[in-house]
C-alpha positions as CSV (number, residue, x, y, z in Angstrom):
1,M,0.0,0.0,0.0
2,K,1.4,3.4,-1.0
3,P,0.0,6.4,0.9
4,A,-0.5,9.7,-0.8
5,V,1.8,12.7,-0.7
6,P,-0.1,16.0,-0.5
7,V,-0.1,17.9,-3.8
8,S,-0.6,21.3,-2.1
9,P,1.5,22.9,0.5
10,L,0.6,22.2,4.1
11,R,-0.6,25.2,6.1
12,R,0.2,25.5,9.8
13,L,-2.8,25.3,12.1
14,R,-3.7,28.4,14.0
15,R,-4.3,28.2,17.7
16,T,-7.6,29.9,17.2
17,E,-8.7,26.8,15.2
18,L,-8.0,24.4,18.0
19,P,-11.0,23.7,20.3
20,A,-10.2,24.7,23.9
21,D,-11.5,21.4,25.1
22,T,-9.6,18.1,25.3
23,V,-12.3,15.8,23.9
24,A,-13.3,18.2,21.1
25,L,-9.6,18.6,20.2
26,A,-9.0,14.9,20.1
27,R,-11.8,14.6,17.5
28,F,-10.7,17.7,15.6
29,L,-7.2,16.5,15.1
30,I,-8.3,13.4,13.1
31,G,-7.3,14.2,9.5
32,K,-4.8,16.9,10.5
33,V,-1.0,16.5,9.9
34,V,2.0,16.2,12.2
35,V,5.1,17.7,10.5
36,R,8.7,17.1,11.6
37,E,11.4,19.3,10.1
38,L,14.7,17.4,10.2
39,P,18.1,18.7,9.1
40,T,18.0,16.5,6.0
41,A,14.3,16.0,5.3
42,R,10.8,16.7,6.2
43,V,8.6,13.9,7.4
44,S,4.9,14.1,8.0
45,G,1.8,12.0,8.6
46,R,-1.9,12.5,8.7
47,I,-3.5,11.8,12.1
48,V,-5.8,8.9,12.0
49,E,-6.1,8.0,15.7
50,T,-6.1,10.0,19.0
51,E,-6.9,9.6,22.7
52,A,-8.3,12.3,24.9
53,Y,-7.0,12.8,28.5
54,P,-9.3,15.6,29.8
55,R,-9.2,17.6,33.1
56,G,-10.0,15.4,36.1
57,D,-9.1,12.2,34.3
58,P,-7.5,9.7,36.7
59,A,-5.7,8.0,33.8
60,A,-3.9,11.2,32.8
61,H,-0.5,12.4,33.9
62,H,-1.9,15.7,34.9
63,Y,-4.3,14.2,37.5
64,I,-1.7,14.5,40.3
65,G,-1.1,18.2,39.5
66,P,1.8,20.0,37.8
67,T,5.2,18.4,38.0
68,P,8.5,19.0,36.2
69,R,7.6,16.0,33.9
70,N,4.0,17.0,33.0
71,R,4.2,20.8,33.1
72,S,3.7,21.0,29.3
73,M,0.2,19.6,29.7
74,Y,-0.7,22.9,31.5
75,L,0.4,25.1,28.6
76,R,-2.3,26.7,26.5
77,R,-3.6,24.3,23.8
78,G,-1.4,23.5,20.9
79,H,1.9,22.7,22.7
80,A,3.8,19.4,22.6
81,Y,3.9,17.2,25.7
82,V,6.5,14.4,25.0
83,Y,7.2,11.8,27.6
84,F,9.2,8.5,27.8
85,S,7.0,5.5,28.3
86,Y,8.0,2.4,30.2
87,G,11.7,3.1,29.5
88,N,11.1,2.1,25.9
89,H,9.7,4.8,23.7
90,F,8.6,8.4,23.5
91,M,5.0,9.5,23.0
92,L,3.6,12.7,21.5
93,N,0.7,14.6,23.1
94,V,-0.9,18.0,22.3
95,S,-1.8,20.2,25.2
96,A,-5.5,20.8,25.0
97,E,-6.9,23.3,27.5
98,I,-6.5,27.0,28.5
99,E,-3.2,27.8,30.2
100,G,-2.9,26.5,33.7
101,V,-5.4,23.7,33.2
102,G,-4.1,20.2,32.5
103,G,-5.3,18.3,29.5
104,G,-3.8,16.4,26.6
105,V,-4.4,14.5,23.4
106,L,-2.2,11.5,22.7
107,I,-1.4,11.1,19.0
108,R,-1.8,7.3,18.5
109,A,-1.3,6.8,14.8
110,L,-0.4,8.6,11.6
111,E,-0.8,7.8,7.9
112,P,2.6,8.5,6.4
113,L,2.7,11.3,3.8
114,E,6.2,12.7,3.3
115,G,9.6,11.3,4.0
116,I,8.5,7.7,3.9
117,E,12.0,6.4,3.1
118,Q,13.4,8.4,6.0
119,M,10.8,6.9,8.3
120,K,11.8,3.4,7.2
121,L,15.4,4.1,8.1
122,H,14.4,5.5,11.5
123,R,12.2,2.5,12.2
124,Q,14.4,-0.1,10.5
125,N,11.2,-1.4,9.0
126,T,10.0,-1.5,5.4
127,N,6.4,-2.5,6.2
128,I,4.6,0.8,5.5
129,C,1.6,0.0,7.6
130,D,3.8,-0.6,10.7
131,L,5.8,2.7,10.4
132,T,3.5,5.0,12.4
133,S,0.7,2.8,13.6
134,G,1.1,3.3,17.3
135,P,2.4,6.2,19.5
136,G,5.9,4.8,20.1
137,R,6.3,3.8,16.4
138,L,5.3,7.3,15.1
139,A,7.6,9.0,17.6
140,R,10.6,7.0,16.4
141,A,9.6,7.4,12.7
142,L,9.5,11.2,13.1
143,Q,12.4,11.4,15.5
144,I,10.4,12.9,18.3
145,D,12.0,12.9,21.8
146,R,12.0,15.0,25.0
147,G,14.0,17.7,23.3
148,L,10.7,18.7,21.6
149,D,8.7,18.8,24.9
150,G,7.0,22.1,25.4
151,I,7.4,23.5,21.9
152,D,4.6,25.5,20.3
153,L,3.0,23.3,17.6
154,C,1.3,26.3,16.0
155,A,4.5,28.2,15.4
156,P,7.4,27.7,13.0
157,G,9.8,25.2,14.3
158,P,11.0,21.6,14.2
159,L,7.6,20.1,14.9
160,W,4.2,21.5,14.0
161,L,0.6,20.8,13.3
162,G,-0.8,21.3,9.8
163,A,-3.7,20.9,7.5
164,I,-4.0,20.1,3.8
165,S,-6.1,22.1,1.4
166,T,-9.6,20.6,0.8
167,S,-10.2,22.5,-2.4
168,P,-11.2,20.2,-5.4
169,E,-7.9,20.9,-7.2
170,H,-5.8,20.0,-4.1
171,Q,-7.3,16.8,-2.8
172,L,-5.2,14.6,-0.5
173,G,-5.0,12.0,-3.3
174,L,-6.2,9.0,-1.3
175,G,-8.8,8.3,-3.9
176,R,-11.6,8.4,-1.3
177,P,-13.0,11.0,1.2
178,Q,-12.0,10.8,4.8
179,A,-13.9,7.9,6.5
180,P,-16.3,8.4,9.4
181,I,-14.7,9.0,12.8
182,R,-15.5,6.4,15.4
183,H,-14.8,6.3,19.1
184,S,-13.9,3.6,21.6
185,R,-12.4,3.0,25.0
186,R,-8.7,3.9,25.3
187,I,-6.0,1.3,24.9
188,G,-3.5,0.1,27.4
189,I,-4.8,1.8,30.6
190,S,-6.5,0.5,33.7
191,R,-8.0,3.6,35.3
192,A,-11.2,5.0,33.7
193,A,-10.8,2.4,31.0
194,H,-14.5,2.4,30.2
195,R,-14.5,6.0,28.9
196,L,-15.0,6.3,25.2
197,L,-12.2,8.8,24.6
198,R,-10.3,7.2,21.7
199,F,-11.1,8.6,18.3
200,Y,-10.0,7.0,14.9
201,E,-10.8,7.0,11.2
202,R,-12.9,3.9,10.6
203,G,-11.2,1.3,8.4
204,N,-7.9,3.1,8.0
205,P,-5.1,0.5,7.8
206,F,-2.8,2.7,9.7
207,V,-4.9,2.8,12.9
208,S,-3.4,0.9,15.7
209,G,-4.9,-1.7,18.1
210,P,-6.9,-4.9,17.6
211,A,-9.1,-5.3,14.6
212,R,-12.3,-4.9,16.7
213,L,-11.1,-1.4,17.7
214,R,-10.4,-0.3,14.1
215,S,-13.7,-1.2,12.3
């Protein structure tokens, strides 16, 4: 399977476009683009799966209050919160509330768009559907680490959020419209596991998790 490369320039998302609510932002980000500017290449992927961790959520890092580790979750919406998970991989989140209120959206999966060969090198994997289908995988593919924690994703820099033109002459090139957005319980947590705060593009082959949570 060969994903499409956008035929029109990506535009940077403006903060005013981002809903000031964690759950709304998690849904809004489906179909948007994560862009990583590297010294030798630009790599990007279209967001196809997210999870919301809203205020007061016992499963969220911000539930215990601000700490040196989670302080980026308290920045105004549109900043990166990057943490190291289980001593194994980094994970990218987007701060999601007003400044001073903890909230975050975990980016769980991307559909690769640009720099696919570079992603394969970073992941040491040639299976395109495995490159960015999962939060740890996408962080490695895009070379995202703690050095990017706290940066403004709505400003010029090494990591930013974008959108692709939806005008008829600048279609994404997938040969199909964006599929319906579904929701489910979140993956890999024990607290508040019943909450339906995971959003994904139905049927997209780059969505992570078991088949029953992708259909």
